[in-house]
mmCIF file of the N, C-alpha and C atoms, coordinates in Angstrom:
data_MODEL
# 
_entry.id   MODEL 
# 
loop_
_atom_site.group_PDB 
_atom_site.id 
_atom_site.type_symbol 
_atom_site.label_atom_id 
_atom_site.label_alt_id 
_atom_site.label_comp_id 
_atom_site.label_asym_id 
_atom_site.label_entity_id 
_atom_site.label_seq_id 
_atom_site.pdbx_PDB_ins_code 
_atom_site.Cartn_x 
_atom_site.Cartn_y 
_atom_site.Cartn_z 
_atom_site.occupancy 
_atom_site.B_iso_or_equiv 
_atom_site.pdbx_formal_charge 
_atom_site.auth_seq_id 
_atom_site.auth_comp_id 
_atom_site.auth_asym_id 
_atom_site.auth_atom_id 
_atom_site.pdbx_PDB_model_num 
ATOM 1   N N  . MET A 1 1  ? 1.376   -64.214 -25.576 1.00 0.00 ? 1  MET A N  1 
ATOM 2   C CA . MET A 1 1  ? 0.445   -64.950 -24.730 1.00 0.00 ? 1  MET A CA 1 
ATOM 3   C C  . MET A 1 1  ? -0.284  -63.996 -23.788 1.00 0.00 ? 1  MET A C  1 
ATOM 4   N N  . ARG A 1 2  ? 0.436   -62.970 -23.315 1.00 0.00 ? 2  ARG A N  1 
ATOM 5   C CA . ARG A 1 2  ? -0.176  -62.013 -22.392 1.00 0.00 ? 2  ARG A CA 1 
ATOM 6   C C  . ARG A 1 2  ? -1.328  -61.252 -23.066 1.00 0.00 ? 2  ARG A C  1 
ATOM 7   N N  . ASN A 1 3  ? -1.131  -60.865 -24.346 1.00 0.00 ? 3  ASN A N  1 
ATOM 8   C CA . ASN A 1 3  ? -2.187  -60.173 -25.082 1.00 0.00 ? 3  ASN A CA 1 
ATOM 9   C C  . ASN A 1 3  ? -3.424  -61.049 -25.238 1.00 0.00 ? 3  ASN A C  1 
ATOM 10  N N  . LEU A 1 4  ? -3.208  -62.336 -25.444 1.00 0.00 ? 4  LEU A N  1 
ATOM 11  C CA . LEU A 1 4  ? -4.326  -63.274 -25.591 1.00 0.00 ? 4  LEU A CA 1 
ATOM 12  C C  . LEU A 1 4  ? -5.129  -63.354 -24.299 1.00 0.00 ? 4  LEU A C  1 
ATOM 13  N N  . ILE A 1 5  ? -4.442  -63.452 -23.173 1.00 0.00 ? 5  ILE A N  1 
ATOM 14  C CA . ILE A 1 5  ? -5.119  -63.511 -21.872 1.00 0.00 ? 5  ILE A CA 1 
ATOM 15  C C  . ILE A 1 5  ? -5.878  -62.213 -21.620 1.00 0.00 ? 5  ILE A C  1 
ATOM 16  N N  . GLU A 1 6  ? -5.244  -61.075 -21.909 1.00 0.00 ? 6  GLU A N  1 
ATOM 17  C CA . GLU A 1 6  ? -5.908  -59.780 -21.722 1.00 0.00 ? 6  GLU A CA 1 
ATOM 18  C C  . GLU A 1 6  ? -7.145  -59.671 -22.609 1.00 0.00 ? 6  GLU A C  1 
ATOM 19  N N  . THR A 1 7  ? -7.056  -60.180 -23.836 1.00 0.00 ? 7  THR A N  1 
ATOM 20  C CA . THR A 1 7  ? -8.196  -60.148 -24.749 1.00 0.00 ? 7  THR A CA 1 
ATOM 21  C C  . THR A 1 7  ? -9.340  -60.996 -24.221 1.00 0.00 ? 7  THR A C  1 
ATOM 22  N N  . PHE A 1 8  ? -9.039  -62.191 -23.722 1.00 0.00 ? 8  PHE A N  1 
ATOM 23  C CA . PHE A 1 8  ? -10.088 -63.057 -23.159 1.00 0.00 ? 8  PHE A CA 1 
ATOM 24  C C  . PHE A 1 8  ? -10.744 -62.402 -21.947 1.00 0.00 ? 8  PHE A C  1 
ATOM 25  N N  . ILE A 1 9  ? -9.950  -61.761 -21.101 1.00 0.00 ? 9  ILE A N  1 
ATOM 26  C CA . ILE A 1 9  ? -10.509 -61.078 -19.933 1.00 0.00 ? 9  ILE A CA 1 
ATOM 27  C C  . ILE A 1 9  ? -11.382 -59.905 -20.380 1.00 0.00 ? 9  ILE A C  1 
ATOM 28  N N  . ASP A 1 10 ? -10.906 -59.146 -21.350 1.00 0.00 ? 10 ASP A N  1 
ATOM 29  C CA . ASP A 1 10 ? -11.651 -58.000 -21.861 1.00 0.00 ? 10 ASP A CA 1 
ATOM 30  C C  . ASP A 1 10 ? -12.981 -58.443 -22.471 1.00 0.00 ? 10 ASP A C  1 
ATOM 31  N N  . VAL A 1 11 ? -12.937 -59.388 -23.391 1.00 0.00 ? 11 VAL A N  1 
ATOM 32  C CA . VAL A 1 11 ? -14.146 -59.841 -24.076 1.00 0.00 ? 11 VAL A CA 1 
ATOM 33  C C  . VAL A 1 11 ? -15.075 -60.575 -23.103 1.00 0.00 ? 11 VAL A C  1 
ATOM 34  N N  . GLY A 1 12 ? -14.508 -61.404 -22.255 1.00 0.00 ? 12 GLY A N  1 
ATOM 35  C CA . GLY A 1 12 ? -15.323 -62.152 -21.289 1.00 0.00 ? 12 GLY A CA 1 
ATOM 36  C C  . GLY A 1 12 ? -16.041 -61.248 -20.302 1.00 0.00 ? 12 GLY A C  1 
ATOM 37  N N  . SER A 1 13 ? -15.323 -60.241 -19.793 1.00 0.00 ? 13 SER A N  1 
ATOM 38  C CA . SER A 1 13 ? -15.964 -59.320 -18.855 1.00 0.00 ? 13 SER A CA 1 
ATOM 39  C C  . SER A 1 13 ? -17.022 -58.480 -19.562 1.00 0.00 ? 13 SER A C  1 
ATOM 40  N N  . GLY A 1 14 ? -16.772 -58.118 -20.816 1.00 0.00 ? 14 GLY A N  1 
ATOM 41  C CA . GLY A 1 14 ? -17.773 -57.383 -21.588 1.00 0.00 ? 14 GLY A CA 1 
ATOM 42  C C  . GLY A 1 14 ? -19.023 -58.203 -21.828 1.00 0.00 ? 14 GLY A C  1 
ATOM 43  N N  . LEU A 1 15 ? -18.836 -59.486 -22.084 1.00 0.00 ? 15 LEU A N  1 
ATOM 44  C CA . LEU A 1 15 ? -19.963 -60.395 -22.298 1.00 0.00 ? 15 LEU A CA 1 
ATOM 45  C C  . LEU A 1 15 ? -20.814 -60.507 -21.035 1.00 0.00 ? 15 LEU A C  1 
ATOM 46  N N  . ILE A 1 16 ? -20.169 -60.686 -19.907 1.00 0.00 ? 16 ILE A N  1 
ATOM 47  C CA . ILE A 1 16 ? -20.891 -60.788 -18.634 1.00 0.00 ? 16 ILE A CA 1 
ATOM 48  C C  . ILE A 1 16 ? -21.586 -59.469 -18.307 1.00 0.00 ? 16 ILE A C  1 
ATOM 49  N N  . LEU A 1 17 ? -20.871 -58.365 -18.482 1.00 0.00 ? 17 LEU A N  1 
ATOM 50  C CA . LEU A 1 17 ? -21.432 -57.053 -18.190 1.00 0.00 ? 17 LEU A CA 1 
ATOM 51  C C  . LEU A 1 17 ? -22.640 -56.750 -19.078 1.00 0.00 ? 17 LEU A C  1 
ATOM 52  N N  . SER A 1 18 ? -22.532 -57.043 -20.361 1.00 0.00 ? 18 SER A N  1 
ATOM 53  C CA . SER A 1 18 ? -23.654 -56.755 -21.258 1.00 0.00 ? 18 SER A CA 1 
ATOM 54  C C  . SER A 1 18 ? -24.867 -57.625 -20.932 1.00 0.00 ? 18 SER A C  1 
ATOM 55  N N  . THR A 1 19 ? -24.635 -58.862 -20.521 1.00 0.00 ? 19 THR A N  1 
ATOM 56  C CA . THR A 1 19 ? -25.747 -59.725 -20.112 1.00 0.00 ? 19 THR A CA 1 
ATOM 57  C C  . THR A 1 19 ? -26.450 -59.143 -18.886 1.00 0.00 ? 19 THR A C  1 
ATOM 58  N N  . LEU A 1 20 ? -25.673 -58.725 -17.905 1.00 0.00 ? 20 LEU A N  1 
ATOM 59  C CA . LEU A 1 20 ? -26.265 -58.135 -16.691 1.00 0.00 ? 20 LEU A CA 1 
ATOM 60  C C  . LEU A 1 20 ? -27.001 -56.834 -17.002 1.00 0.00 ? 20 LEU A C  1 
ATOM 61  N N  . ILE A 1 21 ? -26.426 -56.005 -17.854 1.00 0.00 ? 21 ILE A N  1 
ATOM 62  C CA . ILE A 1 21 ? -27.076 -54.743 -18.217 1.00 0.00 ? 21 ILE A CA 1 
ATOM 63  C C  . ILE A 1 21 ? -28.408 -55.013 -18.905 1.00 0.00 ? 21 ILE A C  1 
ATOM 64  N N  . GLN A 1 22 ? -28.422 -55.995 -19.793 1.00 0.00 ? 22 GLN A N  1 
ATOM 65  C CA . GLN A 1 22 ? -29.675 -56.337 -20.468 1.00 0.00 ? 22 GLN A CA 1 
ATOM 66  C C  . GLN A 1 22 ? -30.738 -56.772 -19.462 1.00 0.00 ? 22 GLN A C  1 
ATOM 67  N N  . LEU A 1 23 ? -30.342 -57.595 -18.501 1.00 0.00 ? 23 LEU A N  1 
ATOM 68  C CA . LEU A 1 23 ? -31.304 -58.070 -17.508 1.00 0.00 ? 23 LEU A CA 1 
ATOM 69  C C  . LEU A 1 23 ? -31.853 -56.920 -16.672 1.00 0.00 ? 23 LEU A C  1 
ATOM 70  N N  . LEU A 1 24 ? -31.056 -55.873 -16.478 1.00 0.00 ? 24 LEU A N  1 
ATOM 71  C CA . LEU A 1 24 ? -31.496 -54.724 -15.693 1.00 0.00 ? 24 LEU A CA 1 
ATOM 72  C C  . LEU A 1 24 ? -32.271 -53.695 -16.524 1.00 0.00 ? 24 LEU A C  1 
ATOM 73  N N  . ILE A 1 25 ? -31.867 -53.485 -17.765 1.00 0.00 ? 25 ILE A N  1 
ATOM 74  C CA . ILE A 1 25 ? -32.429 -52.420 -18.598 1.00 0.00 ? 25 ILE A CA 1 
ATOM 75  C C  . ILE A 1 25 ? -33.646 -52.863 -19.409 1.00 0.00 ? 25 ILE A C  1 
ATOM 76  N N  . PHE A 1 26 ? -33.624 -54.062 -19.951 1.00 0.00 ? 26 PHE A N  1 
ATOM 77  C CA . PHE A 1 26 ? -34.702 -54.503 -20.832 1.00 0.00 ? 26 PHE A CA 1 
ATOM 78  C C  . PHE A 1 26 ? -36.094 -54.388 -20.212 1.00 0.00 ? 26 PHE A C  1 
ATOM 79  N N  . PRO A 1 27 ? -36.274 -54.701 -18.929 1.00 0.00 ? 27 PRO A N  1 
ATOM 80  C CA . PRO A 1 27 ? -37.627 -54.566 -18.357 1.00 0.00 ? 27 PRO A CA 1 
ATOM 81  C C  . PRO A 1 27 ? -38.197 -53.146 -18.447 1.00 0.00 ? 27 PRO A C  1 
ATOM 82  N N  . PHE A 1 28 ? -37.339 -52.125 -18.492 1.00 0.00 ? 28 PHE A N  1 
ATOM 83  C CA . PHE A 1 28 ? -37.831 -50.759 -18.662 1.00 0.00 ? 28 PHE A CA 1 
ATOM 84  C C  . PHE A 1 28 ? -38.488 -50.557 -20.026 1.00 0.00 ? 28 PHE A C  1 
ATOM 85  N N  . PHE A 1 29 ? -38.155 -51.432 -20.977 1.00 0.00 ? 29 PHE A N  1 
ATOM 86  C CA . PHE A 1 29 ? -38.735 -51.375 -22.314 1.00 0.00 ? 29 PHE A CA 1 
ATOM 87  C C  . PHE A 1 29 ? -39.755 -52.492 -22.517 1.00 0.00 ? 29 PHE A C  1 
ATOM 88  N N  . ASP A 1 30 ? -40.215 -53.050 -21.414 1.00 0.00 ? 30 ASP A N  1 
ATOM 89  C CA . ASP A 1 30 ? -41.200 -54.139 -21.393 1.00 0.00 ? 30 ASP A CA 1 
ATOM 90  C C  . ASP A 1 30 ? -40.695 -55.378 -22.140 1.00 0.00 ? 30 ASP A C  1 
ATOM 91  N N  . LEU A 1 31 ? -39.393 -55.604 -22.046 1.00 0.00 ? 31 LEU A N  1 
ATOM 92  C CA . LEU A 1 31 ? -38.769 -56.808 -22.585 1.00 0.00 ? 31 LEU A CA 1 
ATOM 93  C C  . LEU A 1 31 ? -38.291 -57.640 -21.401 1.00 0.00 ? 31 LEU A C  1 
ATOM 94  N N  . HIS A 1 32 ? -38.596 -58.917 -21.415 1.00 0.00 ? 32 HIS A N  1 
ATOM 95  C CA . HIS A 1 32 ? -38.272 -59.763 -20.271 1.00 0.00 ? 32 HIS A CA 1 
ATOM 96  C C  . HIS A 1 32 ? -37.586 -61.063 -20.720 1.00 0.00 ? 32 HIS A C  1 
ATOM 97  N N  . PRO A 1 33 ? -36.343 -60.925 -21.219 1.00 0.00 ? 33 PRO A N  1 
ATOM 98  C CA . PRO A 1 33 ? -35.622 -62.124 -21.658 1.00 0.00 ? 33 PRO A CA 1 
ATOM 99  C C  . PRO A 1 33 ? -35.132 -62.934 -20.453 1.00 0.00 ? 33 PRO A C  1 
ATOM 100 N N  . THR A 1 34 ? -34.952 -64.211 -20.699 1.00 0.00 ? 34 THR A N  1 
ATOM 101 C CA . THR A 1 34 ? -34.342 -65.058 -19.669 1.00 0.00 ? 34 THR A CA 1 
ATOM 102 C C  . THR A 1 34 ? -32.844 -64.761 -19.640 1.00 0.00 ? 34 THR A C  1 
ATOM 103 N N  . VAL A 1 35 ? -32.175 -65.283 -18.644 1.00 0.00 ? 35 VAL A N  1 
ATOM 104 C CA . VAL A 1 35 ? -30.723 -65.103 -18.556 1.00 0.00 ? 35 VAL A CA 1 
ATOM 105 C C  . VAL A 1 35 ? -30.059 -65.704 -19.796 1.00 0.00 ? 35 VAL A C  1 
ATOM 106 N N  . TRP A 1 36 ? -30.516 -66.867 -20.210 1.00 0.00 ? 36 TRP A N  1 
ATOM 107 C CA . TRP A 1 36 ? -29.947 -67.533 -21.377 1.00 0.00 ? 36 TRP A CA 1 
ATOM 108 C C  . TRP A 1 36 ? -30.173 -66.705 -22.646 1.00 0.00 ? 36 TRP A C  1 
ATOM 109 N N  . GLU A 1 37 ? -31.364 -66.128 -22.812 1.00 0.00 ? 37 GLU A N  1 
ATOM 110 C CA . GLU A 1 37 ? -31.638 -65.284 -23.976 1.00 0.00 ? 37 GLU A CA 1 
ATOM 111 C C  . GLU A 1 37 ? -30.760 -64.033 -23.954 1.00 0.00 ? 37 GLU A C  1 
ATOM 112 N N  . SER A 1 38 ? -30.614 -63.430 -22.796 1.00 0.00 ? 38 SER A N  1 
ATOM 113 C CA . SER A 1 38 ? -29.749 -62.251 -22.676 1.00 0.00 ? 38 SER A CA 1 
ATOM 114 C C  . SER A 1 38 ? -28.306 -62.597 -23.004 1.00 0.00 ? 38 SER A C  1 
ATOM 115 N N  . PHE A 1 39 ? -27.857 -63.756 -22.555 1.00 0.00 ? 39 PHE A N  1 
ATOM 116 C CA . PHE A 1 39 ? -26.491 -64.205 -22.843 1.00 0.00 ? 39 PHE A CA 1 
ATOM 117 C C  . PHE A 1 39 ? -26.303 -64.395 -24.352 1.00 0.00 ? 39 PHE A C  1 
ATOM 118 N N  . ASN A 1 40 ? -27.277 -65.003 -25.003 1.00 0.00 ? 40 ASN A N  1 
ATOM 119 C CA . ASN A 1 40 ? -27.188 -65.209 -26.455 1.00 0.00 ? 40 ASN A CA 1 
ATOM 120 C C  . ASN A 1 40 ? -27.185 -63.882 -27.216 1.00 0.00 ? 40 ASN A C  1 
ATOM 121 N N  . ILE A 1 41 ? -28.004 -62.940 -26.782 1.00 0.00 ? 41 ILE A N  1 
ATOM 122 C CA . ILE A 1 41 ? -28.006 -61.615 -27.398 1.00 0.00 ? 41 ILE A CA 1 
ATOM 123 C C  . ILE A 1 41 ? -26.631 -60.967 -27.217 1.00 0.00 ? 41 ILE A C  1 
ATOM 124 N N  . ALA A 1 42 ? -26.079 -61.080 -26.024 1.00 0.00 ? 42 ALA A N  1 
ATOM 125 C CA . ALA A 1 42 ? -24.763 -60.504 -25.744 1.00 0.00 ? 42 ALA A CA 1 
ATOM 126 C C  . ALA A 1 42 ? -23.685 -61.144 -26.622 1.00 0.00 ? 42 ALA A C  1 
ATOM 127 N N  . ILE A 1 43 ? -23.780 -62.437 -26.850 1.00 0.00 ? 43 ILE A N  1 
ATOM 128 C CA . ILE A 1 43 ? -22.810 -63.121 -27.725 1.00 0.00 ? 43 ILE A CA 1 
ATOM 129 C C  . ILE A 1 43 ? -22.889 -62.555 -29.138 1.00 0.00 ? 43 ILE A C  1 
ATOM 130 N N  . ILE A 1 44 ? -24.106 -62.355 -29.641 1.00 0.00 ? 44 ILE A N  1 
ATOM 131 C CA . ILE A 1 44 ? -24.270 -61.805 -30.991 1.00 0.00 ? 44 ILE A CA 1 
ATOM 132 C C  . ILE A 1 44 ? -23.596 -60.441 -31.091 1.00 0.00 ? 44 ILE A C  1 
ATOM 133 N N  . PHE A 1 45 ? -23.871 -59.565 -30.124 1.00 0.00 ? 45 PHE A N  1 
ATOM 134 C CA . PHE A 1 45 ? -23.267 -58.236 -30.157 1.00 0.00 ? 45 PHE A CA 1 
ATOM 135 C C  . PHE A 1 45 ? -21.757 -58.293 -29.946 1.00 0.00 ? 45 PHE A C  1 
ATOM 136 N N  . THR A 1 46 ? -21.281 -59.232 -29.161 1.00 0.00 ? 46 THR A N  1 
ATOM 137 C CA . THR A 1 46 ? -19.846 -59.382 -28.938 1.00 0.00 ? 46 THR A CA 1 
ATOM 138 C C  . THR A 1 46 ? -19.140 -59.789 -30.226 1.00 0.00 ? 46 THR A C  1 
ATOM 139 N N  . VAL A 1 47 ? -19.714 -60.748 -30.930 1.00 0.00 ? 47 VAL A N  1 
ATOM 140 C CA . VAL A 1 47 ? -19.123 -61.199 -32.199 1.00 0.00 ? 47 VAL A CA 1 
ATOM 141 C C  . VAL A 1 47 ? -19.113 -60.059 -33.211 1.00 0.00 ? 47 VAL A C  1 
ATOM 142 N N  . ILE A 1 48 ? -20.227 -59.333 -33.308 1.00 0.00 ? 48 ILE A N  1 
ATOM 143 C CA . ILE A 1 48 ? -20.298 -58.201 -34.232 1.00 0.00 ? 48 ILE A CA 1 
ATOM 144 C C  . ILE A 1 48 ? -19.253 -57.153 -33.855 1.00 0.00 ? 48 ILE A C  1 
ATOM 145 N N  . SER A 1 49 ? -19.103 -56.884 -32.580 1.00 0.00 ? 49 SER A N  1 
ATOM 146 C CA . SER A 1 49 ? -18.119 -55.911 -32.112 1.00 0.00 ? 49 SER A CA 1 
ATOM 147 C C  . SER A 1 49 ? -16.699 -56.348 -32.442 1.00 0.00 ? 49 SER A C  1 
ATOM 148 N N  . MET A 1 50 ? -16.405 -57.622 -32.274 1.00 0.00 ? 50 MET A N  1 
ATOM 149 C CA . MET A 1 50 ? -15.072 -58.132 -32.583 1.00 0.00 ? 50 MET A CA 1 
ATOM 150 C C  . MET A 1 50 ? -14.776 -58.003 -34.076 1.00 0.00 ? 50 MET A C  1 
ATOM 151 N N  . ILE A 1 51 ? -15.762 -58.312 -34.912 1.00 0.00 ? 51 ILE A N  1 
ATOM 152 C CA . ILE A 1 51 ? -15.585 -58.187 -36.361 1.00 0.00 ? 51 ILE A CA 1 
ATOM 153 C C  . ILE A 1 51 ? -15.379 -56.723 -36.737 1.00 0.00 ? 51 ILE A C  1 
ATOM 154 N N  . ARG A 1 52 ? -16.192 -55.839 -36.156 1.00 0.00 ? 52 ARG A N  1 
ATOM 155 C CA . ARG A 1 52 ? -16.059 -54.402 -36.416 1.00 0.00 ? 52 ARG A CA 1 
ATOM 156 C C  . ARG A 1 52 ? -14.666 -53.912 -36.030 1.00 0.00 ? 52 ARG A C  1 
ATOM 157 N N  . SER A 1 53 ? -14.188 -54.304 -34.863 1.00 0.00 ? 53 SER A N  1 
ATOM 158 C CA . SER A 1 53 ? -12.854 -53.899 -34.414 1.00 0.00 ? 53 SER A CA 1 
ATOM 159 C C  . SER A 1 53 ? -11.776 -54.413 -35.350 1.00 0.00 ? 53 SER A C  1 
ATOM 160 N N  . TRP A 1 54 ? -11.908 -55.646 -35.797 1.00 0.00 ? 54 TRP A N  1 
ATOM 161 C CA . TRP A 1 54 ? -10.923 -56.230 -36.703 1.00 0.00 ? 54 TRP A CA 1 
ATOM 162 C C  . TRP A 1 54 ? -10.890 -55.465 -38.029 1.00 0.00 ? 54 TRP A C  1 
ATOM 163 N N  . ILE A 1 55 ? -12.071 -55.123 -38.551 1.00 0.00 ? 55 ILE A N  1 
ATOM 164 C CA . ILE A 1 55 ? -12.143 -54.384 -39.813 1.00 0.00 ? 55 ILE A CA 1 
ATOM 165 C C  . ILE A 1 55 ? -11.463 -53.030 -39.675 1.00 0.00 ? 55 ILE A C  1 
ATOM 166 N N  . TRP A 1 56 ? -11.787 -52.269 -38.617 1.00 0.00 ? 56 TRP A N  1 
ATOM 167 C CA . TRP A 1 56 ? -11.173 -50.953 -38.424 1.00 0.00 ? 56 TRP A CA 1 
ATOM 168 C C  . TRP A 1 56 ? -9.671  -51.062 -38.213 1.00 0.00 ? 56 TRP A C  1 
ATOM 169 N N  . ARG A 1 57 ? -9.231  -52.053 -37.435 1.00 0.00 ? 57 ARG A N  1 
ATOM 170 C CA . ARG A 1 57 ? -7.802  -52.230 -37.200 1.00 0.00 ? 57 ARG A CA 1 
ATOM 171 C C  . ARG A 1 57 ? -7.086  -52.525 -38.518 1.00 0.00 ? 57 ARG A C  1 
ATOM 172 N N  . THR A 1 58 ? -7.710  -53.357 -39.359 1.00 0.00 ? 58 THR A N  1 
ATOM 173 C CA . THR A 1 58 ? -7.133  -53.692 -40.656 1.00 0.00 ? 58 THR A CA 1 
ATOM 174 C C  . THR A 1 58 ? -7.036  -52.463 -41.546 1.00 0.00 ? 58 THR A C  1 
ATOM 175 N N  . ILE A 1 59 ? -8.090  -51.664 -41.587 1.00 0.00 ? 59 ILE A N  1 
ATOM 176 C CA . ILE A 1 59 ? -8.094  -50.449 -42.406 1.00 0.00 ? 59 ILE A CA 1 
ATOM 177 C C  . ILE A 1 59 ? -6.986  -49.500 -41.959 1.00 0.00 ? 59 ILE A C  1 
ATOM 178 N N  . PHE A 1 60 ? -6.889  -49.249 -40.654 1.00 0.00 ? 60 PHE A N  1 
ATOM 179 C CA . PHE A 1 60 ? -5.877  -48.306 -40.171 1.00 0.00 ? 60 PHE A CA 1 
ATOM 180 C C  . PHE A 1 60 ? -4.460  -48.859 -40.320 1.00 0.00 ? 60 PHE A C  1 
ATOM 181 N N  . THR A 1 61 ? -4.281  -50.156 -40.163 1.00 0.00 ? 61 THR A N  1 
ATOM 182 C CA . THR A 1 61 ? -2.955  -50.750 -40.363 1.00 0.00 ? 61 THR A CA 1 
ATOM 183 C C  . THR A 1 61 ? -2.526  -50.611 -41.819 1.00 0.00 ? 61 THR A C  1 
ATOM 184 N N  . ARG A 1 62 ? -3.426  -50.906 -42.740 1.00 0.00 ? 62 ARG A N  1 
ATOM 185 C CA . ARG A 1 62 ? -3.100  -50.764 -44.167 1.00 0.00 ? 62 ARG A CA 1 
ATOM 186 C C  . ARG A 1 62 ? -2.802  -49.312 -44.515 1.00 0.00 ? 62 ARG A C  1 
ATOM 187 N N  . ARG A 1 63 ? -3.567  -48.407 -43.938 1.00 0.00 ? 63 ARG A N  1 
ATOM 188 C CA . ARG A 1 63 ? -3.334  -46.984 -44.202 1.00 0.00 ? 63 ARG A CA 1 
ATOM 189 C C  . ARG A 1 63 ? -1.959  -46.557 -43.685 1.00 0.00 ? 63 ARG A C  1 
ATOM 190 N N  . ARG A 1 64 ? -1.611  -47.020 -42.486 1.00 0.00 ? 64 ARG A N  1 
ATOM 191 C CA . ARG A 1 64 ? -0.305  -46.685 -41.908 1.00 0.00 ? 64 ARG A CA 1 
ATOM 192 C C  . ARG A 1 64 ? 0.826   -47.256 -42.764 1.00 0.00 ? 64 ARG A C  1 
ATOM 193 N N  . ILE A 1 65 ? 0.648   -48.495 -43.236 1.00 0.00 ? 65 ILE A N  1 
ATOM 194 C CA . ILE A 1 65 ? 1.670   -49.121 -44.088 1.00 0.00 ? 65 ILE A CA 1 
ATOM 195 C C  . ILE A 1 65 ? 1.822   -48.339 -45.389 1.00 0.00 ? 65 ILE A C  1 
ATOM 196 N N  . ASN A 1 66 ? 0.685   -47.947 -45.988 1.00 0.00 ? 66 ASN A N  1 
ATOM 197 C CA . ASN A 1 66 ? 0.744   -47.175 -47.237 1.00 0.00 ? 66 ASN A CA 1 
ATOM 198 C C  . ASN A 1 66 ? 1.378   -45.805 -47.012 1.00 0.00 ? 66 ASN A C  1 
ATOM 199 N N  . ASP A 1 67 ? 1.053   -45.156 -45.885 1.00 0.00 ? 67 ASP A N  1 
ATOM 200 C CA . ASP A 1 67 ? 1.660   -43.855 -45.578 1.00 0.00 ? 67 ASP A CA 1 
ATOM 201 C C  . ASP A 1 67 ? 3.166   -43.988 -45.429 1.00 0.00 ? 67 ASP A C  1 
ATOM 202 N N  . ASN A 1 68 ? 3.626   -45.015 -44.724 1.00 0.00 ? 68 ASN A N  1 
ATOM 203 C CA . ASN A 1 68 ? 5.062   -45.236 -44.544 1.00 0.00 ? 68 ASN A CA 1 
ATOM 204 C C  . ASN A 1 68 ? 5.745   -45.519 -45.881 1.00 0.00 ? 68 ASN A C  1 
ATOM 205 N N  . ARG A 1 69 ? 5.086   -46.304 -46.717 1.00 0.00 ? 69 ARG A N  1 
ATOM 206 C CA . ARG A 1 69 ? 5.640   -46.633 -48.034 1.00 0.00 ? 69 ARG A CA 1 
ATOM 207 C C  . ARG A 1 69 ? 5.750   -45.360 -48.883 1.00 0.00 ? 69 ARG A C  1 
ATOM 208 N N  . ASN A 1 70 ? 4.724   -44.523 -48.826 1.00 0.00 ? 70 ASN A N  1 
ATOM 209 C CA . ASN A 1 70 ? 4.756   -43.277 -49.611 1.00 0.00 ? 70 ASN A CA 1 
ATOM 210 C C  . ASN A 1 70 ? 5.838   -42.335 -49.099 1.00 0.00 ? 70 ASN A C  1 
ATOM 211 N N  . ARG A 1 71 ? 6.044   -42.278 -47.791 1.00 0.00 ? 71 ARG A N  1 
ATOM 212 C CA . ARG A 1 71 ? 7.087   -41.413 -47.233 1.00 0.00 ? 71 ARG A CA 1 
ATOM 213 C C  . ARG A 1 71 ? 8.475   -41.875 -47.686 1.00 0.00 ? 71 ARG A C  1 
ATOM 214 N N  . ARG A 1 72 ? 8.681   -43.198 -47.688 1.00 0.00 ? 72 ARG A N  1 
ATOM 215 C CA . ARG A 1 72 ? 9.963   -43.741 -48.140 1.00 0.00 ? 72 ARG A CA 1 
ATOM 216 C C  . ARG A 1 72 ? 10.200  -43.428 -49.607 1.00 0.00 ? 72 ARG A C  1 
ATOM 217 N N  . LEU A 1 73 ? 9.148   -43.591 -50.429 1.00 0.00 ? 73 LEU A N  1 
ATOM 218 C CA . LEU A 1 73 ? 9.290   -43.307 -51.860 1.00 0.00 ? 73 LEU A CA 1 
ATOM 219 C C  . LEU A 1 73 ? 9.560   -41.839 -52.105 1.00 0.00 ? 73 LEU A C  1 
ATOM 220 N N  . GLN A 1 74 ? 8.954   -40.960 -51.339 1.00 0.00 ? 74 GLN A N  1 
ATOM 221 C CA . GLN A 1 74 ? 9.192   -39.522 -51.517 1.00 0.00 ? 74 GLN A CA 1 
ATOM 222 C C  . GLN A 1 74 ? 10.616  -39.159 -51.095 1.00 0.00 ? 74 GLN A C  1 
ATOM 223 N N  . GLY A 1 75 ? 11.123  -39.849 -50.110 1.00 0.00 ? 75 GLY A N  1 
ATOM 224 C CA . GLY A 1 75 ? 12.495  -39.595 -49.658 1.00 0.00 ? 75 GLY A CA 1 
ATOM 225 C C  . GLY A 1 75 ? 13.519  -40.044 -50.676 1.00 0.00 ? 75 GLY A C  1 
ATOM 226 N N  . ILE A 1 76 ? 13.190  -41.048 -51.461 1.00 0.00 ? 76 ILE A N  1 
ATOM 227 C CA . ILE A 1 76 ? 14.097  -41.566 -52.472 1.00 0.00 ? 76 ILE A CA 1 
ATOM 228 C C  . ILE A 1 76 ? 14.174  -40.612 -53.658 1.00 0.00 ? 76 ILE A C  1 
ATOM 229 N N  . ARG A 1 77 ? 13.070  -39.974 -53.984 1.00 0.00 ? 77 ARG A N  1 
ATOM 230 C CA . ARG A 1 77 ? 13.023  -39.090 -55.162 1.00 0.00 ? 77 ARG A CA 1 
ATOM 231 C C  . ARG A 1 77 ? 13.838  -37.889 -54.980 1.00 0.00 ? 77 ARG A C  1 
# 
């Protein structure tokens, strides 16, 4: 449960921070989104980031499992 709360705080604070950064930075590029548009853009990037993290975590977990399995098999031989 603690990991879930930490994840919500992490993702939620990132969402708020990215929305604020967009509101501050975009005008330098002559982009003037509303707060709601910036929030929606931040949600899109947040979802993409979460999917990317999940994919990498899955790849490294599978690699670690395969490495451990190979080490055990080599020890048996």
